[in-house]
C-alpha positions as CSV (number, residue, x, y, z in Angstrom):
1,M,-13.6,20.1,5.9
2,S,-10.0,21.1,6.8
3,T,-8.2,22.7,9.7
4,M,-4.8,24.2,10.3
5,I,-2.4,22.5,12.7
6,G,0.4,25.0,13.5
7,D,1.3,26.6,10.2
8,L,0.8,23.4,8.2
9,P,-2.6,22.8,6.5
10,V,-3.9,19.3,7.5
11,A,-7.2,18.4,5.9
12,V,-9.7,16.6,8.1
13,I,-12.0,14.3,6.2
14,G,-14.0,11.2,6.7
15,E,-17.4,9.6,7.4
16,S,-19.2,9.0,10.6
17,D,-21.6,6.2,11.4
18,G,-23.8,6.2,14.5
19,R,-23.7,2.4,14.6
20,W,-20.1,2.4,15.8
21,R,-18.7,3.1,19.2
22,T,-15.1,3.4,18.1
23,T,-13.4,6.0,15.9
24,T,-10.5,5.3,13.7
25,L,-8.1,8.2,13.1
26,C,-5.6,7.8,10.2
27,L,-3.0,10.5,9.5
28,A,-2.1,9.8,5.8
29,V,1.0,11.4,4.3
30,D,2.0,11.8,0.7
31,F,5.4,10.2,1.5
32,G,6.9,6.8,1.2
33,S,9.9,4.6,0.5
34,R,10.2,6.2,-3.0
35,D,11.4,9.3,-1.1
36,D,14.3,7.6,0.5
37,P,17.7,9.2,-0.5
38,P,19.5,6.8,-2.8
39,A,22.1,5.8,-0.2
40,R,19.6,5.6,2.6
41,G,17.1,3.0,1.5
42,G,14.6,2.2,4.2
43,V,14.8,5.5,6.1
44,A,11.1,6.2,5.6
45,H,10.2,2.8,7.1
46,L,12.6,3.4,10.0
47,L,11.1,6.9,10.5
48,E,7.6,5.3,10.7
49,H,8.9,3.0,13.5
50,V,10.5,5.7,15.6
51,L,7.5,8.1,15.2
52,M,5.2,5.5,16.7
53,S,7.7,4.6,19.5
54,A,9.2,8.0,20.6
55,P,8.0,9.8,23.7
56,V,5.2,12.3,23.2
57,D,5.6,15.5,25.3
58,G,8.0,13.7,27.6
59,G,5.7,10.8,28.3
60,R,5.0,7.4,26.9
61,S,5.0,6.7,23.1
62,L,1.9,7.2,20.9
63,S,1.6,3.4,20.6
64,E,1.7,2.7,24.3
65,R,-0.7,5.6,25.2
66,V,-3.3,4.4,22.7
67,E,-3.0,0.8,23.9
68,R,-3.4,1.9,27.5
69,L,-6.7,3.5,26.6
70,G,-7.8,0.1,25.3
71,G,-7.4,1.1,21.7
72,R,-5.0,-0.1,19.0
73,A,-2.3,1.7,17.1
74,N,-0.2,0.9,14.0
75,A,1.6,2.5,11.1
76,T,2.3,1.5,7.6
77,T,4.9,2.6,5.0
78,G,4.2,2.0,1.4
79,L,5.9,3.1,-1.8
80,D,4.3,6.5,-1.9
81,R,2.1,6.7,1.2
82,M,2.5,6.5,4.9
83,F,-0.3,5.9,7.4
84,F,-0.4,6.4,11.1
85,Q,-3.5,5.0,12.7
86,A,-5.3,4.6,16.0
87,Q,-8.7,3.2,16.9
88,V,-10.3,4.1,20.2
89,L,-13.6,4.5,21.9
90,G,-15.3,7.8,21.1
91,D,-14.6,9.4,24.5
92,H,-10.8,9.2,23.8
93,V,-10.9,10.8,20.4
94,P,-9.9,14.3,21.5
95,E,-6.9,13.1,23.4
96,V,-5.7,10.6,20.7
97,A,-6.2,13.1,17.9
98,R,-3.8,15.5,19.7
99,L,-1.3,12.7,20.5
100,L,-1.4,11.4,16.9
101,T,-0.7,14.7,15.2
102,R,1.9,15.7,17.8
103,A,3.8,12.4,17.5
104,V,4.1,12.7,13.7
105,L,4.6,16.5,13.4
106,D,6.8,17.2,16.5
107,P,8.6,14.0,17.5
108,Q,11.1,13.7,20.3
109,L,13.7,11.5,18.6
110,D,17.0,10.4,20.2
111,E,19.7,7.8,19.8
112,A,18.0,5.4,22.2
113,V,14.7,5.3,20.3
114,L,16.6,5.1,17.0
115,E,18.7,2.1,18.1
116,T,15.7,0.2,19.6
117,E,13.7,0.6,16.4
118,R,16.7,-0.1,14.1
119,Q,17.0,-3.5,15.8
120,A,13.3,-4.2,15.3
121,V,13.5,-3.3,11.6
122,L,16.6,-5.5,11.2
123,Q,14.6,-8.4,12.6
124,E,11.8,-7.5,10.2
125,L,14.2,-7.5,7.2
126,A,15.6,-10.8,8.3
127,A,12.2,-12.4,8.5
128,A,11.2,-11.1,5.1
129,A,14.5,-12.2,3.5
130,A,13.8,-15.8,4.7
131,D,10.3,-15.8,3.1
132,P,10.2,-16.3,-0.7
133,S,6.6,-15.2,-0.8
134,D,7.9,-11.8,0.5
135,T,11.1,-11.5,-1.6
136,V,9.3,-12.4,-4.8
137,Q,7.2,-9.3,-4.4
138,D,10.2,-7.0,-4.0
139,A,11.8,-8.8,-7.1
140,F,8.6,-8.2,-9.2
141,L,8.5,-4.5,-8.3
142,A,12.2,-4.1,-9.0
143,A,11.7,-5.6,-12.4
144,C,8.5,-3.7,-13.1
145,F,10.1,-0.3,-12.1
146,S,13.7,-1.0,-12.9
147,G,15.9,2.1,-12.2
148,H,13.0,4.0,-10.6
149,P,12.4,4.7,-6.8
150,L,9.2,2.7,-7.0
151,G,11.3,-0.4,-7.6
152,R,13.3,-0.1,-4.4
153,P,12.3,-2.3,-1.4
154,V,10.3,-0.5,1.2
155,G,12.3,-1.8,4.0
156,G,15.7,-1.0,2.5
157,T,18.7,-3.3,3.0
158,D,20.5,-4.6,6.1
159,Q,23.6,-2.7,5.2
160,A,21.8,0.6,4.7
161,M,19.8,0.1,8.0
162,R,23.0,-0.4,10.0
163,A,24.6,2.7,8.5
164,M,21.6,4.9,9.3
165,E,22.2,7.8,11.7
166,L,19.9,10.0,13.7
167,A,20.7,13.0,11.4
168,D,19.5,11.0,8.4
169,V,16.1,10.3,10.1
170,L,15.7,13.8,11.4
171,G,16.6,15.3,8.0
172,V,14.0,13.2,6.1
173,H,11.4,14.0,8.7
174,R,11.9,17.7,8.6
175,Y,12.8,18.4,5.0
176,V,10.7,15.7,3.2
177,L,7.8,14.4,5.3
178,L,6.8,17.7,6.8
179,R,6.7,19.3,3.4
180,R,4.2,16.8,2.0
181,R,0.4,16.9,1.9
182,M,-1.2,15.3,5.0
183,T,-4.8,14.3,5.7
184,L,-6.4,13.2,8.9
185,V,-9.1,10.7,8.1
186,C,-11.8,9.9,10.6
187,T,-14.2,6.9,10.3
188,G,-16.6,5.5,12.9
189,A,-18.4,7.2,15.7
190,T,-16.9,10.7,15.5
191,A,-17.7,13.2,12.7
192,P,-14.7,14.9,10.9
193,A,-16.1,18.3,11.9
194,E,-15.8,17.4,15.6
195,V,-12.2,16.3,15.2
196,A,-11.3,19.4,13.2
197,E,-12.8,21.6,16.0
198,Q,-10.9,19.7,18.7
199,L,-7.6,20.3,16.8
200,A,-8.2,23.9,15.9
201,D,-6.7,25.3,19.1
202,T,-3.9,22.6,19.5
203,P,-0.6,24.3,20.5
204,F,2.3,23.3,18.3
205,A,4.9,25.8,19.4
206,G,7.7,23.2,19.2
207,I,7.2,22.3,15.6
208,P,10.2,23.4,13.5
209,A,9.6,26.8,11.9
210,A,11.2,25.7,8.7
211,R,8.1,24.0,7.5
212,P,6.5,25.8,4.5
213,S,3.0,27.0,4.7
214,A,1.9,24.8,1.9
215,A,2.6,21.2,1.3
216,A,5.1,20.6,-1.5
217,E,4.4,18.0,-4.1
218,P,6.9,15.1,-4.6
219,A,9.3,15.6,-7.5
220,A,8.2,13.5,-10.5
221,E,10.8,11.1,-11.8
222,P,10.4,9.7,-15.3
223,L,9.5,6.0,-15.5
224,P,11.7,3.7,-17.5
225,D,10.3,2.2,-20.7
226,L,8.3,-0.9,-20.3
227,A,10.0,-4.2,-21.0
228,A,9.8,-5.1,-24.7
229,E,11.3,-8.6,-24.6
230,P,9.1,-11.6,-25.6
231,W,7.6,-13.3,-22.6
232,T,9.2,-16.7,-21.7
233,P,8.4,-18.8,-18.7
234,L,11.0,-19.3,-16.0
235,D,12.3,-22.8,-15.4
236,T,14.3,-24.1,-12.5
237,G,17.2,-26.5,-12.2
238,A,16.6,-26.9,-8.5
239,D,15.2,-29.9,-6.7
240,P,11.9,-30.8,-8.3
241,D,10.5,-31.5,-4.8
242,G,11.4,-28.0,-3.7
243,F,8.9,-25.1,-3.5
244,S,9.0,-21.7,-5.2
245,W,6.9,-18.6,-5.5
246,F,6.5,-16.7,-8.8
247,A,5.0,-13.4,-9.6
248,T,3.9,-12.4,-13.1
249,G,2.2,-9.3,-14.5
250,S,2.9,-5.8,-15.6
251,R,2.4,-2.2,-14.8
252,S,-1.2,-0.9,-14.6
253,P,-2.8,2.6,-14.5
254,S,-2.2,5.0,-11.6
255,V,-4.6,5.6,-8.7
256,H,-5.9,8.7,-10.5
257,D,-6.6,6.9,-13.9
258,P,-10.2,5.7,-14.5
259,R,-8.8,2.8,-16.5
260,R,-7.6,1.2,-13.3
261,H,-11.1,-0.1,-12.6
262,A,-10.8,-2.6,-15.5
263,F,-7.5,-3.9,-14.1
264,T,-9.2,-4.3,-10.7
265,V,-11.9,-6.4,-12.3
266,L,-9.4,-8.4,-14.2
267,A,-7.6,-9.2,-11.0
268,Q,-10.9,-10.5,-9.6
269,L,-11.7,-12.4,-12.8
270,L,-8.4,-14.3,-12.4
271,G,-8.5,-14.4,-8.6
272,P,-8.2,-17.4,-6.2
273,S,-12.0,-17.9,-6.1
274,P,-13.6,-21.2,-7.3
275,A,-15.6,-19.0,-9.6
276,S,-12.5,-17.8,-11.4
277,P,-11.5,-19.3,-14.8
278,L,-7.8,-19.3,-13.7
279,Y,-8.7,-21.2,-10.5
280,R,-10.6,-23.7,-12.6
281,R,-7.5,-24.3,-14.7
282,L,-4.6,-23.9,-12.2
283,R,-6.1,-25.8,-9.3
284,G,-9.2,-27.6,-10.5
285,R,-8.2,-29.1,-13.9
286,E,-4.4,-29.4,-13.6
287,G,-3.8,-29.3,-9.8
288,L,-0.7,-27.2,-10.1
289,V,-1.1,-24.8,-7.1
290,Y,-2.7,-24.7,-3.7
291,A,-2.5,-20.9,-3.1
292,F,-2.3,-18.0,-5.4
293,F,-3.2,-14.3,-5.2
294,T,-4.1,-11.5,-7.7
295,W,-4.3,-7.8,-7.2
296,S,-3.9,-4.4,-9.0
297,R,-2.3,-1.6,-7.0
298,G,-2.3,2.0,-8.2
299,Y,0.4,4.5,-7.2
300,T,0.9,8.2,-7.9
301,E,1.9,8.0,-11.6
302,T,1.5,4.3,-12.4
303,G,0.5,1.0,-10.9
304,A,1.3,-2.7,-10.8
305,W,-1.0,-5.7,-11.7
306,R,0.2,-9.1,-10.7
307,I,-0.5,-12.8,-9.9
308,M,1.6,-14.5,-7.3
309,A,1.5,-18.3,-6.8
310,G,3.4,-20.8,-4.7
311,V,4.2,-24.1,-6.6
312,E,6.3,-27.1,-6.4
313,N,9.4,-26.7,-8.6
314,R,8.2,-29.5,-10.9
315,N,5.1,-27.4,-11.6
316,L,6.8,-24.0,-11.9
317,R,7.0,-23.8,-15.7
318,R,3.5,-25.2,-16.4
319,A,1.8,-23.0,-13.8
320,Q,3.3,-19.9,-15.6
321,E,2.2,-21.2,-19.0
322,V,-1.4,-21.7,-17.7
323,V,-1.5,-18.1,-16.4
324,R,-0.2,-16.9,-19.8
325,E,-2.7,-19.0,-21.7
326,V,-5.7,-17.7,-19.7
327,L,-4.6,-14.1,-20.1
328,L,-4.1,-14.5,-23.9
329,E,-7.6,-16.1,-24.2
330,I,-9.1,-13.0,-22.5
331,A,-7.0,-10.7,-24.5
332,A,-8.2,-12.4,-27.7
333,A,-11.9,-12.9,-27.1
334,G,-12.7,-11.0,-23.9
335,P,-14.0,-12.5,-20.7
336,D,-16.9,-14.9,-20.6
337,P,-20.0,-12.8,-19.8
338,E,-21.0,-14.8,-16.8
339,D,-17.4,-14.8,-15.4
340,L,-17.3,-11.0,-15.9
341,A,-20.5,-10.5,-14.0
342,V,-19.1,-12.5,-11.1
343,A,-15.8,-10.6,-11.2
344,R,-17.7,-7.3,-11.0
345,R,-19.8,-8.5,-8.1
346,Q,-16.7,-9.7,-6.3
347,A,-14.9,-6.4,-6.8
348,V,-17.9,-4.5,-5.5
349,T,-18.2,-6.8,-2.5
350,D,-14.5,-6.2,-1.7
351,L,-15.0,-2.5,-1.9
352,V,-18.1,-2.6,0.4
353,T,-16.4,-4.9,2.8
354,T,-13.5,-2.5,3.1
355,A,-15.9,0.3,3.8
356,E,-17.5,-1.7,6.6
357,R,-14.1,-1.9,8.4
358,P,-13.4,1.6,9.7
359,W,-9.6,0.8,10.0
360,D,-9.4,-0.1,6.3
361,H,-11.9,2.4,5.1
362,A,-9.8,5.3,6.6
363,M,-6.9,4.3,4.4
364,A,-9.1,3.7,1.4
365,L,-10.7,7.2,1.8
366,S,-7.2,8.8,1.9
367,Q,-6.3,7.0,-1.3
368,E,-9.5,7.5,-3.3
369,T,-9.8,11.2,-2.4
370,G,-6.1,11.9,-3.2
371,L,-5.6,12.9,0.4
372,G,-8.7,15.1,0.5
373,T,-8.1,16.8,-2.9
374,R,-11.0,15.3,-4.9
375,P,-14.5,14.0,-4.1
376,W,-15.2,10.3,-3.7
377,S,-17.8,8.1,-2.1
378,L,-18.6,4.4,-1.8
379,E,-21.4,4.8,-4.3
380,T,-19.0,6.4,-6.8
381,G,-16.6,3.4,-6.3
382,I,-19.4,0.9,-6.8
383,R,-20.6,2.6,-9.9
384,D,-17.1,2.7,-11.4
385,L,-16.7,-1.0,-11.0
386,E,-20.2,-1.9,-12.2
387,R,-19.6,0.0,-15.4
388,V,-16.5,-1.9,-16.4
389,T,-17.1,-3.5,-19.8
390,A,-15.9,-6.7,-21.4
391,E,-13.9,-4.7,-23.9
392,Q,-12.2,-2.7,-21.1
393,V,-11.2,-6.0,-19.4
394,R,-10.0,-7.4,-22.8
395,Q,-7.9,-4.3,-23.3
396,A,-6.4,-4.6,-19.8
397,A,-5.5,-8.3,-20.4
398,T,-4.0,-7.3,-23.7
399,F,-1.8,-4.7,-22.0
400,V,-0.6,-7.2,-19.4
401,T,0.2,-9.9,-22.0
402,E,2.1,-7.3,-24.2
403,H,4.3,-6.2,-21.2
404,Q,4.3,-9.3,-19.0
405,L,7.3,-10.1,-16.9
406,T,7.9,-12.9,-14.4
407,V,10.1,-13.4,-11.5
408,A,10.6,-16.4,-9.1
409,R,12.1,-16.9,-5.7
410,P,14.2,-18.7,-4.8
411,E,15.7,-17.6,-8.0
412,P,15.9,-20.3,-10.6
413,A,19.4,-21.8,-11.1
């Protein structure tokens, strides 16, 4: 069901389960780093920080209030979504639901809060810049979505962060975030109907009157053409005893496209499990890597499928070649039937495991339902994965091999 908070429609959705004593509240917003103004990269991420840390109604911040109740609070900024979350015992849900919505919709931002959180973000950026497993992911997205807002780093840059002013943050909050679709997702002990009822009479007199009565959709920007250059492995002239991370893959279908399920299963098929044919080759047969990861992530109009691996520089080229060889084998002949069955089971188990963690399930529900705009259930998700065919996986692998790109960090000399 849905409720109105002030003059802004905020859908309230979710699933309750009597086995839980805690409730997770997740305010999900159709807003992310892709919405940063070109000269203000990272402002969405900074806004997320200040909204969690600013005083609420003249008192302590949302984060501190939730923690003082014995709960936990956090927020996440992605490329096209932002999540504000709190998990508390059922008795505290009415208070925390009001605090959460108030903190996001009507923040009390000032220079002191901005400067404190700016310094925190600068430290976060410095830590990320020092970690090649982090920078390689930004480099991959920049290559995959070159020239598009999806290719910009979520955190922005050190220079942009230092130049950020309070007016920049307030402007993005009022004229972008508040104009986007929002959904309050409840998972755990408290039913969504209860939360909607508790919020129905919430006073929001201080919320800026400039907000429209209906959430505006983000402006669509055309995606650049996919890379057409032949794939070649990266080599390095660096110390052979050094260590690098590489990411390889391509775009994948959007979060709304049913073809995405085949890419999810392909990621499981080539995942870091001993049951994976890629694991058997990369680690078991050739001993090239210790850790690697695979995933497919859908965004509003497209997605990204990738493998990321950490390797000694002497193994960098060969590890990429093995990934390519396994992808080409699947693209040519399809997956081994037994391996495919395993991959489908693993994908289903991942989905079910997420649903059994209320914190993660709240975010998943907001994504799968399109912020409350379409029906979805765990059973639907399981069915979609179980129906993925060998031919669909073969086609997914073909698409990846035809558009495959690779980046490495530290950058090869």
